[in-house]
N, C-alpha and C positions, 0 to 999 in steps of 0.2 A: 694240514695247516697251510694258511695263505702265505704266499711268498711276499717279499718286500715290494715287488713290482705290483702285485695284486692289491696290496694294502695302499700303495701310493695311488694307484688308479682309483680305488674306492674313495680315498680321501679327497682326491681331485674332483671326483663326481659329486661328493657331498659339498665341497667348497663351491662348486658351480651352482648347485641347487640353492645353497644359501644366498649366493649373489643374485640368482633369479628371484628368490623370495624378497630380498632386500629391494630390488628394482620394482617388484610388484607393490610392496608397501609404499614406496615413494610415489608410484603412479596413483595408488589409492588415495594417499594424502593429498596429492595435487587435485584429484577429482573432488575430494571432500572440500578442499579450500574453494574450488570453483563453485561448487554447489552452495557453500556457505555465503559466498559473495552474491550469488544470484538470489538466494533467500533474503539477504539483507536488502538488496535492491527492491525486491518485491514488497518487503515490509515497509520500506521507505515510500514506495509508490502507493501502497495501501493507506499509509498515514496521510499522504498528500491528498489522496482521493477522499478520505474521511473528512479532512479539513475543508476541502472544496464542497463536499455535500453539506457540511454544517453551514458554511457561508451562503450556499445557495438557499438553504432553508431559511436562514435569517433574512436574506434579501427578499425572498418570496413573502415572508411574513411582513416585512416592512412595506413592501409594495402593496400588499393587501390592506394594511393599515392606512396607507396613503390614499388608496382607492376609496376606502370607507370615509375618510375625512373629506375627500372631494365630493362624494355623494351627499354627505351631510351638509356641506357648504351649498350645493345645488338645492337641496331641500329647503334650507333656511332662506336662500334667495327667493325661491318660489313662494314660500310662505309670506315673506316680506312683500313680494309683489302682489299678493292676493289680499293683503290687509286693506280694508276699505275704511276710510275715516268715518267716524260716527257723526251723523248730523247733530248739530247743536240744537237743543230745544229750548 
């Protein structure tokens, strides 16, 4: 049968192990919080990037439309310049 000193030592060892586990859980939670913050930042960055890509696509499409309008204007001006008046008979 264990003596009271042995039981006290065993209890103290168990208590120390529980404290170590508690500290490990706290450290793990801190790491999880940090990882969650990093993931949140990455998601926000991805969302900003998606918005920027969308705006870039819209600006490119608008620029293409403007270029088409400019080319149409040049074509119309060229056609107007080539119109010869019909001689009156």
